[in-house]
C-alpha positions as CSV (number, residue, x, y, z in Angstrom):
1,M,99.0,50.7,139.6
2,L,100.0,54.2,140.2
3,L,101.1,54.0,143.4
4,V,103.6,51.3,141.5
5,L,104.9,53.4,138.8
6,I,105.3,56.2,141.2
7,E,107.3,54.3,143.2
8,K,109.3,52.9,140.5
9,D,110.5,56.4,139.4
10,K,111.2,57.4,143.1
11,N,113.6,54.0,142.1
12,N,112.6,52.3,145.5
13,D,113.2,49.0,145.9
14,C,110.6,46.9,144.5
15,L,110.4,44.4,147.5
16,T,109.9,47.6,149.9
17,T,106.9,48.4,147.1
18,L,105.7,44.7,147.5
19,R,105.5,44.8,151.3
20,A,103.8,47.5,151.6
21,L,101.3,46.9,148.9
22,K,100.7,43.6,150.9
23,A,100.1,46.1,153.8
24,L,97.0,47.8,152.5
25,H,95.4,45.8,150.0
26,P,94.4,42.7,151.9
27,R,93.2,45.1,154.8
28,F,91.3,47.4,152.1
29,K,90.1,44.0,151.0
30,D,88.6,43.2,154.3
31,I,87.5,46.7,155.0
32,F,85.7,47.3,152.0
33,R,83.5,44.0,152.6
34,E,82.4,44.6,155.9
35,C,81.6,48.0,155.2
36,R,79.8,46.1,152.1
37,I,82.0,49.0,149.6
38,T,81.8,48.6,146.0
39,S,83.3,51.5,144.9
40,F,86.5,53.6,145.6
41,S,85.3,57.0,145.8
42,D,82.8,55.2,148.7
43,F,85.6,54.4,150.6
44,N,85.6,57.0,153.6
45,P,89.0,57.0,156.2
46,D,87.6,58.8,159.0
47,I,84.4,56.6,158.7
48,H,85.4,53.1,157.4
49,L,89.5,53.4,158.3
50,Y,88.3,54.7,162.0
51,K,86.0,51.9,162.1
52,Y,88.4,49.1,161.6
53,L,91.1,51.1,163.6
54,Q,89.2,51.0,166.6
55,G,88.6,47.5,166.2
56,N,84.6,47.5,165.3
57,I,85.0,45.7,162.3
58,C,87.4,43.1,160.7
59,V,88.1,42.0,164.6
60,N,90.2,39.3,163.9
61,S,92.9,41.8,162.9
62,S,95.7,41.8,164.9
63,N,97.6,44.7,166.4
64,K,100.8,44.7,163.2
65,M,98.0,44.2,160.7
66,K,96.7,47.8,161.6
67,S,100.0,49.4,162.8
68,D,101.5,48.5,158.8
69,L,98.0,49.6,157.4
70,L,98.4,53.0,159.1
71,K,101.5,53.3,158.3
72,A,101.4,52.4,154.7
73,Y,98.8,54.9,154.2
74,K,99.7,57.2,155.9
75,S,103.2,56.9,153.7
76,F,101.1,56.4,150.5
77,E,98.8,59.4,151.1
78,Y,101.3,61.7,151.4
79,Y,103.8,60.6,148.5
80,I,101.1,60.4,145.9
81,K,99.7,63.9,146.6
82,K,103.4,65.0,146.5
83,W,104.6,63.3,143.4
84,I,101.2,64.7,141.1
85,N,101.8,67.9,142.4
86,N,105.4,67.7,141.8
87,N,104.8,66.1,138.5
88,L,101.8,66.8,136.6
89,S,100.1,69.9,135.1
90,S,97.3,71.2,136.6
91,V,94.8,69.8,134.1
92,E,96.2,66.0,135.1
93,Q,96.4,66.5,138.9
94,E,92.8,67.3,138.6
95,Y,91.7,63.9,136.8
96,Y,94.3,61.7,139.1
97,Q,92.7,63.4,142.0
98,K,90.1,60.7,142.1
99,F,93.0,58.1,142.3
100,L,94.3,59.6,145.4
101,L,94.0,58.3,149.5
102,S,92.0,60.6,151.1
103,P,93.8,62.2,154.2
104,F,92.0,61.4,157.5
105,S,90.9,64.4,160.7
106,Y,91.9,61.9,163.8
107,D,95.2,61.8,165.2
108,S,96.8,58.1,164.8
109,R,98.5,58.7,168.2
110,D,95.3,57.9,170.0
111,F,95.8,54.4,168.9
112,S,97.8,52.4,170.7
113,F,98.3,49.1,168.3
114,T,101.4,50.5,167.3
115,K,102.7,50.6,170.9
116,L,101.4,46.9,171.0
117,A,102.3,45.3,168.3
118,K,105.8,46.6,168.1
119,E,106.1,45.1,172.0
120,Q,104.9,42.0,170.9
121,A,107.1,41.5,168.1
122,Q,109.8,42.1,169.9
123,N,108.8,39.7,172.9
124,N,108.6,37.5,170.0
125,R,111.6,37.8,169.0
126,K,113.5,37.7,172.0
127,N,111.5,34.4,172.7
128,E,112.6,32.6,169.4
129,T,116.0,34.1,170.0
130,D,116.2,32.1,173.2
131,A,115.3,28.8,171.3
132,I,118.2,29.7,169.4
133,V,120.7,30.8,171.2
134,P,122.1,28.0,172.9
135,H,122.2,25.5,169.7
136,L,124.1,28.2,167.2
137,S,127.1,25.7,167.6
138,T,125.2,22.4,166.4
139,I,123.4,24.3,164.0
140,R,127.1,25.1,162.2
141,A,128.2,21.8,163.0
142,E,124.6,20.0,161.3
143,A,124.9,22.3,158.3
144,N,128.6,21.1,157.8
145,L,127.6,17.3,158.3
146,R,124.7,17.3,156.7
147,W,126.4,19.4,153.6
148,N,129.3,16.2,154.3
149,Q,126.3,13.7,153.6
150,M,124.6,15.4,150.4
151,K,128.2,15.7,148.7
152,R,128.2,12.1,149.2
153,L,125.1,11.3,147.8
154,R,126.4,13.4,144.6
155,D,130.3,12.0,144.9
156,A,128.4,8.4,144.5
157,F,125.8,9.6,142.0
158,H,128.1,10.9,139.5
159,Q,130.6,7.5,139.9
160,Q,128.1,5.4,138.4
161,I,127.3,8.0,136.1
162,R,130.3,7.9,134.6
163,I,130.4,3.8,134.9
164,I,127.4,3.0,133.2
165,E,128.4,5.9,130.3
166,T,132.0,3.9,129.8
167,D,131.0,0.8,130.1
168,S,127.7,1.4,127.8
169,I,125.6,-0.8,130.7
170,S,121.6,0.1,130.3
171,L,120.0,1.4,133.0
172,P,117.8,1.4,135.2
173,I,121.2,0.0,137.9
174,E,121.1,-0.5,141.2
175,F,123.9,0.2,143.9
176,S,124.5,1.4,147.6
177,Y,127.0,2.6,150.1
178,A,128.2,3.1,153.5
179,E,127.4,6.2,155.7
180,P,130.1,6.9,158.0
181,K,130.0,5.3,161.3
182,R,128.4,8.0,162.7
183,I,125.5,7.4,161.1
184,G,125.4,3.5,160.5
185,E,123.5,2.9,157.7
186,V,123.8,1.6,154.1
187,F,121.7,3.2,151.3
188,Y,120.1,1.4,148.3
189,F,119.6,3.6,145.5
190,R,118.6,2.8,141.4
191,L,119.8,5.1,138.8
192,W,117.2,6.2,136.1
193,D,117.7,8.5,133.1
194,K,114.1,9.8,131.4
195,P,114.3,7.0,128.6
196,S,114.8,3.7,131.0
197,F,112.0,5.4,134.0
198,A,109.4,5.3,131.3
199,L,110.4,1.4,129.7
200,N,110.3,0.5,133.1
201,H,106.9,1.9,133.9
202,Q,105.1,1.5,130.8
203,K,101.7,1.4,132.9
204,D,101.7,4.2,133.8
205,F,102.7,6.2,130.3
206,S,100.9,6.5,127.4
207,D,101.6,4.7,123.8
208,I,102.8,7.9,122.8
209,I,105.0,8.4,125.5
210,I,106.6,4.9,125.1
211,K,107.0,5.3,121.5
212,Q,109.3,8.9,122.1
213,A,111.1,7.0,125.4
214,T,111.6,4.2,123.0
215,Q,112.8,6.1,120.3
216,K,114.9,8.4,121.9
217,K,112.8,11.5,120.8
218,S,111.3,14.9,122.3
219,T,111.5,15.3,126.1
220,Y,113.6,11.6,126.2
221,S,116.0,12.8,123.3
222,D,119.8,12.5,124.0
223,E,119.8,16.6,124.5
224,N,116.8,16.1,126.8
225,N,117.6,13.5,128.4
226,A,118.7,13.5,132.1
227,Y,120.4,11.3,135.3
228,F,118.2,10.8,139.1
229,L,118.2,8.7,141.9
230,E,115.5,6.5,143.4
231,F,116.2,6.1,147.1
232,I,115.1,3.1,147.8
233,R,115.3,2.1,151.3
234,A,118.4,2.5,154.0
235,E,119.5,-0.1,156.1
236,S,121.5,-0.4,159.8
237,I,124.6,-1.5,160.1
238,E,123.2,-2.6,163.6
239,S,120.1,-4.8,163.4
240,D,118.2,-3.4,166.4
241,S,118.3,0.5,165.2
242,I,115.9,2.1,162.9
243,P,117.3,3.4,159.7
244,E,116.5,6.7,159.5
245,G,117.8,8.0,155.8
246,F,118.2,11.2,154.7
247,W,117.0,14.0,156.7
248,F,114.9,15.8,153.8
249,N,113.3,12.0,152.4
250,E,110.0,13.6,154.1
251,L,109.8,16.5,152.5
252,I,109.7,14.2,149.4
253,E,107.0,12.2,150.9
254,Q,105.4,15.2,152.2
255,N,104.9,16.8,148.1
256,V,106.2,20.0,150.2
257,L,109.5,21.1,147.7
258,G,108.3,23.9,145.5
259,Q,105.3,25.9,145.0
260,W,103.2,22.8,146.4
261,S,99.8,24.7,146.8
262,K,98.8,24.2,143.1
263,N,96.6,21.5,141.6
264,R,95.8,19.4,145.2
265,P,92.9,18.3,146.1
266,I,91.7,19.6,149.7
267,E,92.5,16.8,151.8
268,E,96.4,16.7,150.3
269,L,96.4,21.1,150.8
270,E,95.4,20.4,154.9
271,K,97.7,17.4,155.4
272,I,100.5,19.7,153.9
273,L,99.3,22.8,155.9
274,N,99.5,20.3,159.1
275,F,103.1,19.1,158.6
276,L,104.4,22.5,157.6
277,S,102.7,23.9,161.0
278,L,104.1,20.9,162.9
279,W,107.5,22.7,162.2
280,G,106.9,25.8,162.9
281,Y,106.6,27.6,158.6
282,K,104.1,29.8,159.0
283,S,104.1,32.3,156.7
284,E,104.2,36.1,157.3
285,N,100.8,37.0,155.4
286,E,98.0,35.6,154.9
287,Q,99.1,33.6,151.7
288,K,99.7,29.3,152.4
289,P,103.4,28.8,153.4
290,V,106.0,28.0,151.0
291,P,109.5,27.1,153.1
292,F,111.0,25.3,150.5
293,H,110.2,27.1,147.3
294,S,113.2,29.3,146.1
295,M,112.1,30.7,143.3
296,H,115.2,29.9,141.5
297,K,116.1,27.4,138.2
298,G,117.8,24.7,139.4
299,I,117.5,25.2,143.3
300,I,116.0,22.9,145.8
301,T,112.8,22.5,142.8
302,P,112.9,18.7,141.3
303,S,113.6,18.9,137.3
304,T,109.4,18.5,136.0
305,F,110.2,15.1,134.5
306,I,110.7,14.4,138.8
307,T,107.7,16.3,139.4
308,L,105.1,14.8,137.3
309,H,106.2,11.2,137.9
310,K,107.2,10.8,141.3
311,D,104.2,9.0,142.8
312,K,105.1,6.5,140.1
313,A,107.9,5.0,141.8
314,E,108.2,2.3,144.0
315,G,110.8,4.6,146.3
316,L,111.9,8.4,146.3
317,L,112.6,9.6,143.2
318,I,115.9,12.8,143.7
319,D,117.0,14.9,141.5
320,V,121.1,15.3,143.0
321,E,122.2,18.7,141.6
322,P,119.2,20.8,142.9
323,F,119.6,19.4,146.4
324,Y,123.4,19.7,146.3
325,V,123.1,23.3,145.4
326,A,120.7,24.1,148.2
327,C,123.1,22.9,150.6
328,T,126.2,24.6,149.5
329,F,124.5,27.8,150.0
330,G,122.6,27.1,152.6
331,L,126.3,25.8,154.5
332,L,127.8,29.8,153.2
333,A,125.2,30.9,154.8
334,I,124.9,29.9,157.8
335,D,128.1,30.0,158.6
336,I,128.5,33.7,157.8
337,L,125.1,34.8,159.7
338,T,126.3,32.6,162.8
339,T,129.7,34.2,163.2
340,T,129.3,37.7,162.0
341,G,125.6,38.4,162.9
342,A,125.1,40.0,158.7
343,R,122.2,40.7,157.9
344,M,120.8,38.7,154.4
345,N,121.4,41.2,152.0
346,E,125.2,42.2,153.2
347,L,125.8,38.2,152.6
348,L,124.7,38.1,149.5
349,Q,127.1,41.3,148.1
350,I,130.2,39.1,148.6
351,S,131.7,38.6,145.4
352,N,134.5,37.6,143.8
353,T,136.7,40.5,143.5
354,K,140.0,42.3,144.8
355,E,137.9,45.2,146.0
356,C,135.6,43.3,147.3
357,I,137.7,40.1,149.2
358,E,140.5,41.3,151.2
359,V,143.2,39.0,153.0
360,K,145.7,40.5,155.8
361,K,148.7,39.6,157.5
362,T,149.0,40.8,161.2
363,N,151.3,38.9,163.4
364,N,151.9,36.2,161.2
365,K,148.1,35.3,161.3
366,L,145.8,35.6,158.3
367,H,143.3,37.9,158.7
368,Y,139.9,37.4,155.9
369,S,137.1,40.3,155.6
370,Y,134.9,41.3,152.8
371,K,133.4,44.5,152.2
372,A,129.8,45.0,151.6
373,I,126.6,48.4,151.5
374,P,125.0,47.7,155.0
375,K,121.3,48.6,155.3
376,G,121.4,52.5,156.0
377,R,124.3,53.5,154.4
378,D,125.1,54.6,150.7
379,S,128.8,53.3,150.8
380,L,131.5,50.1,151.4
381,E,131.5,48.9,154.9
382,E,134.2,46.0,156.4
383,F,133.0,42.7,157.9
384,Y,135.1,40.1,159.2
385,L,134.9,36.7,158.0
386,S,136.7,33.1,159.7
387,K,139.0,31.0,158.2
388,Q,136.6,28.1,158.0
389,T,133.8,30.7,156.3
390,M,136.6,31.4,153.4
391,E,137.4,27.7,152.6
392,H,133.3,27.5,152.5
393,I,133.6,30.4,149.7
394,Q,136.0,28.2,148.2
395,T,133.8,25.3,147.4
396,V,130.9,27.6,146.4
397,S,133.4,28.7,143.9
398,R,134.1,25.5,142.8
399,M,130.7,24.5,142.1
400,L,129.8,27.9,140.1
401,K,132.8,26.6,138.0
402,T,131.9,23.4,137.4
403,H,128.5,25.1,136.9
404,Y,129.5,27.2,134.4
405,D,131.8,25.0,132.9
406,V,134.2,28.4,132.7
407,D,137.3,28.8,134.8
408,K,135.3,32.3,136.4
409,I,132.5,33.0,137.6
410,P,130.1,35.6,135.9
411,S,129.5,38.7,136.4
412,V,125.9,38.5,137.5
413,P,123.1,41.8,137.6
414,Y,122.3,41.7,141.4
415,S,118.6,41.4,142.4
416,N,118.1,41.8,146.3
417,E,116.8,44.6,148.1
418,R,118.7,48.0,147.8
419,K,119.6,47.0,143.8
420,H,120.3,50.2,143.1
421,L,123.3,50.5,144.8
422,L,124.4,48.4,143.0
423,P,123.6,48.7,139.4
424,T,126.9,47.0,137.7
425,P,127.1,43.0,137.2
426,M,129.2,41.2,139.9
427,P,131.0,38.2,140.3
428,Y,128.5,37.3,142.9
429,Y,129.1,33.8,144.9
430,F,124.9,33.6,145.8
431,Q,124.6,33.3,142.1
432,Y,123.1,30.3,140.4
433,A,121.7,30.0,136.2
434,G,122.6,32.9,135.5
435,K,121.0,35.2,137.8
436,A,121.5,36.5,141.4
437,L,119.8,35.0,144.2
438,N,117.4,36.8,146.5
439,R,116.1,36.5,150.2
440,F,113.8,33.5,148.5
441,A,116.1,31.3,147.5
442,L,118.5,31.9,150.6
443,H,115.7,31.4,153.0
444,S,114.6,28.5,151.3
445,S,118.0,27.1,151.0
446,I,119.1,27.9,154.8
447,R,115.5,25.6,155.4
448,F,116.3,23.0,153.4
449,L,119.4,22.2,154.7
450,L,118.5,22.5,158.7
451,H,114.6,20.7,158.6
452,G,114.2,18.4,161.0
453,L,115.8,20.6,163.8
454,L,113.4,21.3,166.2
455,F,113.9,24.6,168.4
456,E,111.3,25.4,170.7
457,T,110.4,28.5,172.7
458,Q,109.8,28.4,176.7
459,N,106.2,27.7,175.7
460,G,106.5,24.9,172.7
461,K,105.9,26.8,170.0
462,A,108.3,25.9,167.5
463,V,110.5,27.8,165.9
464,T,112.2,27.9,162.5
465,V,115.7,29.6,162.2
466,K,115.5,32.5,160.2
467,T,118.6,35.0,158.6
468,H,118.0,37.6,161.2
469,L,116.9,35.1,164.0
470,L,120.5,34.6,163.8
471,R,121.3,38.3,163.6
472,H,119.5,37.9,166.8
473,A,121.9,35.3,168.4
474,F,125.0,36.4,167.5
475,A,124.6,39.6,169.4
476,T,122.7,38.1,172.2
477,E,126.0,35.6,172.7
478,A,128.4,38.3,171.9
479,V,127.2,40.4,174.7
480,Q,126.2,37.5,177.1
481,R,128.2,35.3,176.9
482,Q,131.7,36.6,175.6
483,K,131.4,39.9,177.4
484,M,131.7,42.0,174.7
485,P,131.2,45.9,174.8
486,I,127.9,46.8,173.5
487,D,129.9,49.6,170.6
488,I,131.8,47.0,169.7
489,V,129.4,44.9,168.5
490,A,127.1,47.7,167.4
491,K,130.0,48.3,164.7
492,M,130.1,44.1,164.2
493,L,126.4,44.6,163.1
494,H,127.2,47.8,162.0
495,Q,124.6,49.7,163.4
496,R,125.0,53.3,164.5
497,D,122.1,53.4,166.9
498,L,123.4,51.8,170.5
499,K,119.5,51.2,171.9
500,V,119.1,49.0,168.9
501,T,121.8,46.8,169.5
502,G,121.0,47.0,173.4
503,Y,117.2,45.4,172.0
504,Y,119.3,43.1,170.0
505,S,121.9,41.6,172.2
506,A,119.4,41.5,175.7
507,P,119.4,39.0,178.2
508,T,116.4,36.0,176.3
509,P,114.5,34.9,179.3
510,T,116.5,31.5,179.8
511,Q,120.0,33.9,180.6
512,I,118.0,35.8,183.0
513,A,116.9,32.7,185.1
514,E,120.4,31.2,184.5
515,S,121.7,34.4,186.3
516,V,119.4,34.5,189.3
517,S,119.4,31.0,190.3
518,E,122.6,30.6,190.1
519,L,123.7,33.9,191.1
520,H,126.0,34.9,187.6
521,C,128.6,37.3,188.5
522,P,129.6,38.9,185.4
523,T,133.1,38.4,184.3
524,K,135.3,38.7,182.0
525,M,137.4,35.4,179.7
526,Q,138.6,36.8,177.0
527,C,137.0,34.7,174.3
528,L,135.6,31.3,176.4
529,G,132.4,30.8,175.6
530,C,131.4,33.0,172.4
531,K,129.2,30.7,170.4
532,A,129.3,33.2,167.7
533,K,132.9,32.5,167.1
534,I,133.8,28.8,165.8
535,P,136.9,27.1,168.2
536,E,140.0,25.7,166.0
537,P,140.7,22.1,167.5
538,D,144.3,23.6,167.6
539,Q,143.0,25.3,170.5
540,E,141.8,21.8,172.6
541,D,145.0,21.5,174.5
542,E,144.3,25.3,175.7
543,L,141.2,24.6,177.0
544,L,142.1,21.6,178.4
545,E,144.8,23.3,180.4
546,V,141.8,25.8,181.0
547,I,139.8,23.6,182.6
548,Q,142.6,22.4,184.7
549,L,143.5,26.0,186.2
550,S,140.0,26.6,186.8
551,K,139.4,23.3,189.0
552,D,143.0,24.9,190.4
553,M,141.3,27.8,191.5
554,E,137.9,26.8,192.3
555,R,139.8,24.1,195.4
556,R,141.7,27.5,196.0
557,F,139.3,29.8,196.3
558,K,137.1,27.8,198.6
559,Q,139.7,27.3,200.8
560,L,140.4,30.9,201.1
561,G,136.2,31.1,201.4
562,L,136.0,33.6,198.7
563,E,132.6,32.6,197.2
564,V,132.4,34.8,194.4
565,E,135.8,33.9,192.7
566,V,134.7,30.1,192.9
567,R,131.6,30.8,191.1
568,K,134.0,32.8,188.8
569,A,136.1,29.3,188.2
570,K,133.3,27.2,187.7
571,E,131.9,29.4,185.4
572,M,135.4,28.9,183.0
573,A,135.6,25.8,183.4
574,K,131.9,25.8,181.7
575,Q,132.6,27.8,179.1
576,A,135.6,25.9,178.1
577,K,133.8,22.7,178.2
578,I,131.4,24.1,176.2
579,E,133.6,25.1,173.6
580,L,135.5,21.7,173.7
581,K,132.2,20.6,172.7
582,E,132.0,22.1,169.6
583,I,135.5,21.5,169.0
584,D,134.4,17.8,168.8
585,L,131.6,18.6,166.3
586,I,134.1,20.3,164.4
587,K,136.7,17.4,164.2
588,Q,133.9,14.9,163.6
589,Y,132.6,16.9,160.6
590,R,136.0,17.7,159.1
591,E,137.0,14.3,159.6
592,E,133.4,13.3,157.6
593,R,134.7,15.3,154.7
594,S,137.5,12.9,153.5
595,Y,135.1,10.3,154.0
596,E,134.6,8.6,150.2
597,P,131.3,6.3,149.9
598,I,132.5,2.9,148.3
599,T,129.7,2.6,146.2
600,K,128.5,-1.4,144.9
601,R,126.9,-2.6,142.3
602,N,123.6,-4.5,143.5
603,P,121.4,-6.8,141.4
604,F,118.1,-5.0,139.7
605,R,115.2,-7.1,141.5
């Protein structure tokens, strides 16, 4: 508690303090248990902490655990003592001596685990980057395609609500609509509200609830009522295909949305943990992983009514709006992260103000950017955006205006790290239900939108998409494939130390292997092959010309016996084909964005 109060007085971020406490508390708990210490006054760092750092106790502790503990211990030992000496009287200082962390006499540099932990972390990060880098364009395209699908579901949902409210039709009703040809499935639903669901499942509700639903009182009153869907089934238009339904169906089936670990039987907990582990959703600490718990009202987590009664339905109950909100925020975040390499804290600062977003015209072409305070700085710097990103921002803007029923996005306090630098409420785009999003809401939205995309390291370990991992992937692609100068990439990433940029952009194991096997020769080819950017469909003709030109060059260089130039020509064609493939994906999801689901009323069975 003293440590928390001191950190608050220093105006430090709550998350920074929380991370340090998580490094200290679990390790102290392990040490005290193994050394049978019952009082903090009996703890001696020269004995007990030394045993832990040497590996003589708590043998399952990793190098990272030891490194984090040592770093946090040294930091707090110094700052707590300094704060007490500078802020308390001599009498008060004497009283608080018993709460201080005692210094240790040994040299922490004698231990090798800090270096080993750092090397292991860097290797893990590069291996995970290796799994993600080849799929940046696929990640962007799939995020867009899934958002389109979510919007179709939401449009059909609201269309049916308007019909039943206009025509005074009793619930439930059944309806269906066909997905685009690419998916080739027809989805079947029931539309419910709270009273109709209770009255049609009377055997599962008490007499009191049935009475309330009949009279539309309490939870079932008009002011507390809400509509929701039941996904009944998917049918393939082609009979020989197995229907898949929505990508998020198994998240509902597996009960992993929200804070899933509460009040569950042990067998169910183990089943859920196995499912999350299969997809690579693992917690960075010792707590149970909650990858789809946004900790934010109205994002992903279904309503209390659906959570309590989902098992009473024949199909899967869907609370449409929280899913749509998560997908919309997730799409904007993925687009920015894969095209700018921004940190999460930097994109959460984007606001609907003229001081933040700028539009400039250069050579008759519009250029977009926003300003945010990067990590380690205290003033605004510029981040560049694509036209497509601006379109996603406008989609978020429309969603927020509809949500708040206003013409202007409201201002809310910033709620992520370094919020002391942003004390004034602003109309942030990443906000909902009167509160700015934090890292939990953003991470869970991204995971929800991308769930089911399988990425693996070379040794078969499942990798989940993380915000910082996309930053590494962006840097790697910019330097290794686009051949951008590292100092330019450092500016784009807002990094002062080129050594750090060098680590971020270092070639992955796969890129090294490809270079060796193909005797890769470095060549600058302007923007070709940069998966960090988004090619526009109107560039398709130019890319086709590049492919034809490269073929002509390849034939000519072969005749002249210039093998190095032949390889360059082949590489040019290869990168142009990569961009053409992404253009096909872009054309596909843009075309699907205008696809309107045609709903059909089905007789209720």
